[in-house]
Structures are given as structure tokens and as C-alpha cells.
C-alpha positions as CSV (number, residue, x, y, z in Angstrom):
1,X,119.8,90.7,94.1
2,X,120.8,93.8,92.2
3,X,118.7,96.9,93.0
4,X,115.9,97.3,90.5
5,X,117.0,100.9,90.2
6,X,120.4,99.9,88.8
7,X,119.1,97.2,86.4
8,X,119.2,98.0,82.7
9,X,116.0,96.6,81.1
10,X,117.6,95.6,77.8
11,X,120.7,94.1,79.4
12,X,118.4,92.1,81.8
13,X,116.4,90.8,78.9
14,X,119.6,89.8,76.9
15,X,120.9,88.0,80.0
16,X,117.6,86.1,80.3
17,X,117.7,85.1,76.6
18,X,121.3,84.0,76.9
19,X,120.4,81.9,80.0
20,X,117.8,80.0,78.0
21,X,120.2,79.6,75.0
22,X,122.9,78.2,77.2
23,X,120.5,75.6,78.7
24,X,119.2,74.7,75.2
25,X,122.7,74.3,73.8
26,X,123.4,71.7,76.4
27,X,120.3,69.7,75.6
28,X,117.9,71.0,78.2
29,X,114.3,72.3,77.8
30,X,114.1,75.9,79.1
31,X,111.6,78.7,79.0
32,X,110.9,82.0,80.6
33,X,108.3,81.5,83.3
34,X,105.8,83.4,85.5
35,X,105.6,87.1,85.9
36,X,108.0,88.0,83.1
37,X,105.7,86.2,80.6
38,X,102.6,87.9,82.0
39,X,104.4,91.3,81.7
40,X,105.4,90.5,78.1
41,X,101.8,89.9,77.1
42,X,100.7,93.1,78.9
43,X,103.5,95.0,77.1
44,X,105.1,95.9,80.4
45,X,108.9,95.8,81.1
46,X,109.6,92.8,83.4
47,X,111.2,93.7,86.7
48,X,113.0,90.4,86.7
49,X,113.2,87.1,84.9
50,X,112.6,83.5,86.0
51,X,113.6,80.5,83.9
52,X,112.1,77.1,84.1
53,X,114.0,74.0,82.9
54,X,114.2,70.2,83.1
55,X,117.9,70.6,84.3
56,X,118.2,69.7,88.0
57,X,120.0,72.0,90.4
58,X,123.3,70.1,90.3
59,X,123.3,70.3,86.5
60,X,122.5,74.0,86.5
61,X,125.4,74.7,88.9
62,X,127.8,72.6,86.9
63,X,126.7,74.3,83.6
64,X,127.0,77.9,84.9
65,X,129.7,77.4,87.5
66,X,129.5,77.5,91.3
67,X,130.9,81.0,91.5
68,X,128.0,82.4,89.4
69,X,125.2,80.5,91.2
70,X,123.6,80.4,94.6
71,X,122.0,77.2,95.9
72,X,119.9,78.8,98.6
73,X,116.7,77.4,97.1
74,X,118.2,74.1,95.8
75,X,116.1,71.9,98.0
76,X,113.0,73.3,96.2
77,X,114.7,73.0,92.8
78,X,115.7,76.6,92.5
79,X,119.1,78.0,91.7
80,X,120.0,81.7,91.5
81,X,122.2,82.7,88.6
82,X,124.1,85.8,89.5
83,X,124.3,88.6,86.9
84,X,125.9,92.0,86.9
85,X,124.3,95.0,88.6
86,X,122.8,96.0,85.2
87,X,121.6,92.5,84.4
88,X,120.2,91.5,87.8
89,X,119.9,87.9,88.9
90,X,117.8,85.1,87.4
91,X,116.1,82.3,89.3
92,X,116.4,79.0,87.4
93,X,113.8,76.5,88.6
94,X,113.5,72.8,87.7
95,X,110.1,71.8,86.5
96,X,108.5,70.3,89.5
97,X,105.4,69.2,91.5
98,X,105.1,70.3,95.1
99,X,104.3,67.5,97.5
100,X,102.2,68.8,100.5
101,X,102.6,72.1,102.4
102,X,102.6,71.5,106.1
103,X,103.7,75.1,106.9
104,X,101.3,76.9,104.5
105,X,104.2,78.4,102.7
106,X,106.9,76.0,101.4
107,X,106.4,72.5,100.0
108,X,107.6,69.7,102.3
109,X,109.4,68.2,99.3
110,X,109.4,68.5,95.6
111,X,109.2,66.0,92.8
112,X,110.8,66.9,89.4
113,X,108.2,66.9,86.7
114,X,107.1,68.3,83.3
115,X,106.3,71.8,82.1
116,X,102.5,71.0,82.2
117,X,102.5,69.7,85.8
118,X,104.8,72.6,86.8
119,X,102.3,75.1,85.5
120,X,99.5,73.4,87.5
121,X,101.3,74.1,90.9
122,X,101.6,77.8,90.3
123,X,99.3,80.4,91.9
124,X,97.3,82.2,89.3
125,X,96.7,81.5,85.6
126,X,98.2,84.8,84.5
127,X,101.4,83.7,86.3
128,X,101.3,80.1,85.0
129,X,102.5,80.6,81.4
130,X,105.9,79.8,79.8
131,X,107.5,81.7,76.9
132,X,110.2,80.6,74.4
133,X,112.3,83.8,74.1
134,X,113.9,82.4,70.9
135,X,110.7,82.0,69.0
136,X,108.4,84.1,71.2
137,X,106.0,81.2,71.3
138,X,103.8,81.0,74.5
139,X,103.2,77.7,76.2
140,X,100.0,78.0,78.1
141,X,98.5,75.0,79.9
142,X,96.3,77.0,82.2
143,X,94.4,79.4,79.9
144,X,96.4,82.3,81.3
145,X,96.3,84.3,78.0
146,X,92.5,84.1,78.0
147,X,92.4,85.5,81.6
148,X,94.8,88.2,80.7
149,X,92.5,89.2,77.8
150,X,89.5,89.2,80.2
151,X,91.5,91.0,82.9
152,X,90.9,88.3,85.5
153,X,92.9,87.1,88.4
154,X,92.0,83.4,88.6
155,X,93.6,80.7,90.8
156,X,94.9,77.7,89.0
157,X,92.7,74.6,89.6
158,X,90.8,74.7,92.9
159,X,91.3,78.0,94.6
160,X,91.1,76.5,98.1
161,X,93.9,74.1,97.4
162,X,96.1,76.9,96.0
163,X,95.5,79.0,99.1
164,X,96.0,76.1,101.5
165,X,99.5,75.6,99.9
166,X,100.5,79.2,100.5
167,X,98.2,81.4,102.6
168,X,99.8,84.5,101.3
169,X,98.2,83.9,97.9
170,X,94.9,85.1,99.5
171,X,96.4,88.6,99.7
172,X,98.3,88.2,96.4
173,X,95.1,87.8,94.6
174,X,94.1,91.3,95.8
175,X,97.6,92.7,95.1
176,X,97.6,91.5,91.5
177,X,94.0,92.8,90.9
178,X,95.1,96.1,92.3
179,X,98.4,96.6,90.5
180,X,97.1,95.2,87.1
181,X,93.7,96.8,87.4
182,X,92.0,93.4,87.0
183,X,89.0,91.8,88.6
184,X,89.2,88.7,90.7
185,X,87.4,85.7,89.2
186,X,84.2,84.7,91.1
187,X,85.4,81.4,92.6
188,X,88.8,82.8,93.5
189,X,87.2,85.8,95.2
190,X,84.8,83.6,97.2
191,X,87.8,81.6,98.3
192,X,89.6,84.8,99.4
193,X,86.6,85.7,101.6
194,X,86.2,82.2,102.9
195,X,89.9,81.6,103.9
196,X,90.8,85.1,105.0
197,X,91.5,84.1,108.6
198,X,94.3,81.9,107.4
199,X,96.3,85.1,106.7
200,X,96.9,85.1,110.5
201,X,99.4,82.2,109.8
202,X,101.5,84.3,107.4
203,X,104.5,86.2,108.7
204,X,103.9,90.0,108.9
205,X,107.2,90.5,107.0
206,X,105.8,88.6,104.0
207,X,102.6,90.5,104.2
208,X,104.4,93.9,104.3
209,X,106.1,93.2,101.0
210,X,102.7,92.6,99.3
211,X,101.1,95.5,101.1
212,X,103.7,98.0,100.0
213,X,103.3,96.9,96.4
214,X,99.5,97.3,96.7
215,X,99.7,100.7,98.3
216,X,102.3,101.9,95.8
217,X,99.9,101.2,92.9
218,X,98.1,104.0,91.0
219,X,95.0,101.8,91.6
220,X,95.4,101.6,95.3
221,X,92.0,103.0,96.1
222,X,90.5,100.0,94.3
223,X,92.9,97.9,96.4
224,X,91.6,99.4,99.6
225,X,88.0,98.7,98.5
226,X,89.0,95.0,97.9
227,X,90.7,94.8,101.2
228,X,87.6,96.1,103.0
229,X,85.1,94.1,101.0
230,X,86.9,90.7,101.5
231,X,87.7,91.2,105.1
232,X,91.4,91.1,104.4
233,X,92.2,94.6,105.7
234,X,92.7,94.0,109.4
235,X,95.0,91.0,108.6
236,X,97.4,93.0,106.5
237,X,97.1,96.4,108.3
238,X,97.0,95.4,112.0
239,X,94.7,97.3,114.4
240,X,92.7,99.0,111.7
241,X,89.0,98.7,111.1
242,X,87.0,97.7,108.0
243,X,84.2,100.2,108.8
244,X,82.9,101.4,105.5
245,X,82.7,105.1,106.4
246,X,86.3,105.1,107.6
247,X,87.4,103.3,104.5
248,X,85.7,106.0,102.4
249,X,87.6,108.7,104.4
250,X,90.8,106.8,103.9
251,X,90.2,106.7,100.1
252,X,89.5,110.4,100.1
253,X,92.7,111.2,101.9
254,X,94.8,108.8,99.8
255,X,93.4,110.3,96.6
256,X,95.3,113.5,97.3
257,X,98.6,111.9,98.2
258,X,101.5,110.7,96.1
259,X,101.9,106.9,95.8
260,X,105.7,106.7,96.2
261,X,106.1,107.5,99.9
262,X,105.3,104.6,102.2
263,X,105.4,106.5,105.5
264,X,103.0,109.1,104.2
265,X,100.6,106.4,103.1
266,X,100.8,104.5,106.4
267,X,100.3,107.7,108.3
268,X,97.2,108.4,106.3
269,X,95.8,104.9,106.7
270,X,96.4,104.7,110.4
271,X,94.9,108.2,111.0
272,X,91.7,107.3,109.1
273,X,91.4,103.6,109.9
274,X,92.7,103.4,113.4
275,X,92.2,106.9,114.9
276,X,92.3,105.5,118.4
277,X,95.9,104.3,118.0
278,X,98.6,106.6,119.2
279,X,101.6,107.4,116.9
280,X,103.7,105.4,119.3
281,X,101.4,102.4,118.9
282,X,101.5,102.7,115.1
283,X,105.4,102.8,115.2
284,X,105.4,99.7,117.3
285,X,103.0,97.9,114.9
286,X,105.1,98.8,111.8
287,X,108.2,97.6,113.5
288,X,106.5,94.3,114.3
289,X,105.7,94.1,110.6
290,X,109.5,94.5,109.9
291,X,109.1,97.9,108.3
292,X,112.4,99.7,108.0
293,X,113.4,102.0,110.8
294,X,113.1,105.0,108.4
295,X,109.5,104.2,107.5
296,X,108.5,103.5,111.1
297,X,110.1,106.7,112.4
298,X,108.8,108.9,109.6
299,X,105.3,107.5,110.0
300,X,105.5,108.2,113.8
301,X,106.7,111.7,113.2
302,X,104.1,112.6,110.6
303,X,101.3,111.3,112.9
304,X,102.7,113.2,115.9
305,X,102.8,116.6,114.0
306,X,100.3,116.9,111.2
307,X,97.4,117.9,113.4
308,X,99.5,120.8,114.8
309,X,99.6,122.1,111.2
310,X,95.9,121.9,110.9
311,X,95.7,124.1,114.0
312,X,98.3,126.6,112.8
313,X,96.1,129.6,113.3
314,X,96.0,129.0,117.1
315,X,99.5,127.6,117.5
316,X,102.7,129.6,118.3
317,X,104.7,130.2,115.2
318,X,108.0,128.6,116.4
319,X,106.2,125.3,116.9
320,X,104.8,125.4,113.4
321,X,108.1,126.6,112.0
322,X,110.0,123.7,113.7
323,X,107.7,121.2,111.9
324,X,107.9,122.9,108.5
325,X,111.7,123.0,108.5
326,X,112.1,119.3,109.6
327,X,113.2,116.8,106.9
328,X,109.6,115.3,107.0
329,X,107.9,118.7,107.3
330,X,106.7,119.0,103.7
331,X,105.2,115.5,103.5
332,X,103.6,116.1,106.9
333,X,101.9,119.2,105.4
334,X,100.8,117.1,102.5
335,X,98.9,114.8,104.9
336,X,97.4,117.9,106.6
337,X,96.2,119.2,103.3
338,X,94.7,115.8,102.3
339,X,92.8,115.5,105.6
340,X,91.6,119.1,105.5
341,X,90.2,118.6,102.0
342,X,88.6,115.2,102.8
343,X,86.9,116.6,106.0
344,X,86.4,120.1,104.7
345,X,87.9,121.6,107.8
346,X,91.0,123.4,109.0
347,X,91.9,124.6,105.4
348,X,92.9,128.0,106.7
349,X,95.7,126.4,108.9
350,X,97.0,124.5,105.9
351,X,97.0,127.5,103.6
352,X,98.9,129.5,106.3
353,X,101.6,126.8,106.4
354,X,101.8,126.6,102.6
355,X,102.4,130.4,102.4
356,X,105.1,130.2,105.1
357,X,106.9,127.6,103.1
358,X,107.4,130.3,100.4
359,X,109.6,132.4,102.7
360,X,113.3,132.7,101.9
361,X,115.3,129.9,103.4
362,X,117.2,132.2,105.8
363,X,113.9,133.5,107.2
364,X,112.2,130.2,107.4
365,X,115.1,128.2,108.7
366,X,117.9,130.4,109.9
367,X,121.2,128.8,111.1
368,X,121.0,127.9,114.8
369,X,122.8,130.4,117.0
370,X,124.0,127.8,119.6
371,X,124.9,124.1,119.7
372,X,125.5,121.6,122.5
373,X,129.2,122.2,122.1
374,X,128.6,125.9,122.7
375,X,126.8,125.1,125.9
376,X,129.7,123.1,127.2
377,X,132.1,126.0,126.4
378,X,129.8,128.1,128.5
379,X,130.5,125.8,131.4
380,X,127.3,123.9,131.4
381,X,127.2,120.2,132.3
382,X,125.7,117.9,129.6
383,X,122.4,116.5,130.7
384,X,118.6,116.7,130.2
385,X,118.7,120.5,130.7
386,X,120.6,120.9,127.4
387,X,117.5,120.1,125.3
388,X,115.4,122.6,127.3
389,X,118.0,125.3,126.9
390,X,118.5,124.8,123.2
391,X,114.8,124.7,122.6
392,X,114.3,127.9,124.4
393,X,117.1,129.7,122.5
394,X,115.8,128.4,119.2
395,X,112.2,129.4,119.9
396,X,113.3,132.9,120.8
397,X,115.4,133.1,117.6
398,X,112.5,131.9,115.4
399,X,110.3,134.6,117.1
400,X,112.9,137.2,116.2
401,X,113.5,138.2,119.8
402,X,117.2,137.3,119.6
403,X,119.5,137.6,116.5
404,X,123.1,137.3,117.7
405,X,125.2,134.6,119.4
406,X,125.9,137.0,122.3
407,X,122.1,137.3,122.9
408,X,121.7,133.5,122.6
409,X,124.5,132.9,125.1
410,X,122.9,135.3,127.6
411,X,119.5,133.6,127.3
412,X,121.2,130.2,127.5
413,X,122.9,131.1,130.8
414,X,119.7,132.5,132.4
415,X,117.6,129.5,131.2
416,X,120.2,127.0,132.5
417,X,120.4,128.8,135.9
418,X,116.6,128.9,136.3
419,X,116.4,125.1,135.6
420,X,119.0,124.4,138.3
421,X,117.9,127.0,140.9
């Protein structure tokens, strides 16, 4: 699918209208479906478009051409129509009924059906509507518009049945309530609390997708409250606690942090909700959740270093300086500031670091005097000692005790000799 950052909202909409028009021109029923209809009624710009139709997968592929379509979801009645980078892709799904879910995620088989029965199989009423983009008429079999007006997330039909079909819906109820600023309807909320343990059957990778959307929301503090109140928290953020005091601390820390940096958010949550876990343990957990290497490594680095910034007043300057000039140094300081404010402690250390960041670049982060290649030219054999030598030279440079390459080479030789003596 095209990156959402490269998609042009107007071109995506035009493509979605053209898709419906093409199906109609060939005698098929077709509507926009799901989240794009919800977003239209909320006056939001849809991130993508889904189309529902009575055309079956083979008919869809024949109509649009095999080169423009992907049949990855054909067994479930879904064909992907490939658009340009600016248009994005569109999922075209045949109206269907799902027949049993033995794996708690996908239907064992599907039976092609009608728009009304198709709506009944969807997760929440706010996602169960259709829209005719040619007349802008809404087709609503599940009272989704009413729930949108009342700002409610309500499971379609019997909540327990919807959650049994796909256990991830238990978490998605909270995600939608968070991102939309809605409440969860009483019976649906009760079912979330009752069936929470079934989330253990959902892959961590699927959970991570929903978790990142929840934590990137401006309403994420409300989301954290819901995760704690429903008992969902330890299932979606492994090894954390739902202790009320710790959740309050987490909320206080998150309130001071930007929502757009996943690693910073994960570091804040694991520091407050799993203080007994080492940074190494947290990195291992994130990797088991299929977080990207960048997010896992950045979270690890932030957790390893932010407390040093809190203790800046009693820590050698080169150690602080190394953290501040690192690529993740500034966001690490953001966490240190948030924790200091939430706990009303160590504010002096944070202020010291913030003032140091105002130094001129050459003073804060002077070019290194030596590299590994320089050590080889000096006749040193590559090995574990290289790191110690370079660290010693850099520390003395940052302290201002050496300023030239000649001085650096002399210090490198003496350090290397002392290691091997």
C-alpha cells in the first residue's frame, strides 16, 4: 500500500468515487464502506477507502484487470485495487456473511450475501455503515449514525459474539474510544472486561498496530485510563502493571511528552509501569511484539541514559555531554524533564542539561580528534581495546584537556600501552 504520507487526499477520494462508478456502470451494486464512511460523518479526511459490492472476486479482477489487482484476500471475498502513490490502494470486498471463526481472527469460510447481512458481521456500529458517494446517501442498517451522534463505540449485535469472532476487537473498542474521544457503550464495555483474557490469543504484532494508534492519539491519557480500568493493559503492554498509582504517574509523564515519537512513549510507559524491568528486558519485549529495530533500540537507549541526565549535577560532564550529543539525546532529555516534573525531583539536573544544549555546536559537539582508522595508522591492532582508547581520548577532549590531534595521538599511545602492559 502507498505510504499515507505520499497520498493526496483529493486524488484518493476521486479514485474511490471512480471505483464505485466503474462497478455501477457494469451493473453491480457498490458503496463506500466502513471507516471512510465514519470519517465522512465526523468531517475527518479518510486515511483510506474501502468499497463493498455484490461483484465477486473473479468479476472484480476481470473488470479492473489482473495487473491492477491483488488477490491476496480473495478467499475472504477481498480484492485490492492498486492505485498510484498519490491515490493509494482500495480494498474491494464482496458483500458477505462470515461462517465460524475457529482461529479467533479470520472466518473459516465466507458466504456471499447482501449489504444488510454484510453490515451485521462488522465490528462496531460506527464502522458498519455504507455511503453512496454519487448521491452522498448513507445506508445504515446498524444505527451507526445515531451512535456517532451520541459518541458511542457499540459492538454490532451481541458483543460477546463479535469479540469471539476476532479477539482483537476487545482492544479495538478501546482504540476507537481513545482516538475518537468516544465512550464505550455499557454492554460492549462489560464484554471487554469479561473477555479480556482472550487477548492472549492475539498475536503481539496485531496488538502493536492498535497500541501505536492508541498511544499516538491526543486522547491517549484517556486511553491509558481505559486500558487500566478494563484490565487490558498487561495484555497489550507486556510486563507492565495496572496499579492505579503507577498509571497516574504514567499519565503525568505522558502529559508532558509529544505524541508522535513511539520510542519516547514506550520508554515513559515502561519506566513508570514496569520500573523493575531493565532496559535490555524492555528491548527484548518490544522485539517480541515485532516493533521495528529503530523503535526497540531507541527505547533501550533512552531508558539506559535518561536517569543519568536527572543526576547531571553529580555526574562527570563528558558522560552527560555524550548523551546530549547523541542522535536520541534531546528526546532522552524530554523524558528526563517529564519524569522530574511528575515526581517534583531532580529538576536542577534537567535545567543544567537544557542550558548546556544552548552551547555553540563546536563547543557542545566538537569534531572527534581520532578515529579507528587513525589508531591503525599508529600501529595499533584492532580489538576490544580500540573502544577504550577512543573513549578515553574523547572524554579528555570534551573536558578540554586535549585540543589537537598530536595530543590525542600521544594519549592514545599511552592508553593503549597501559591496557596491554
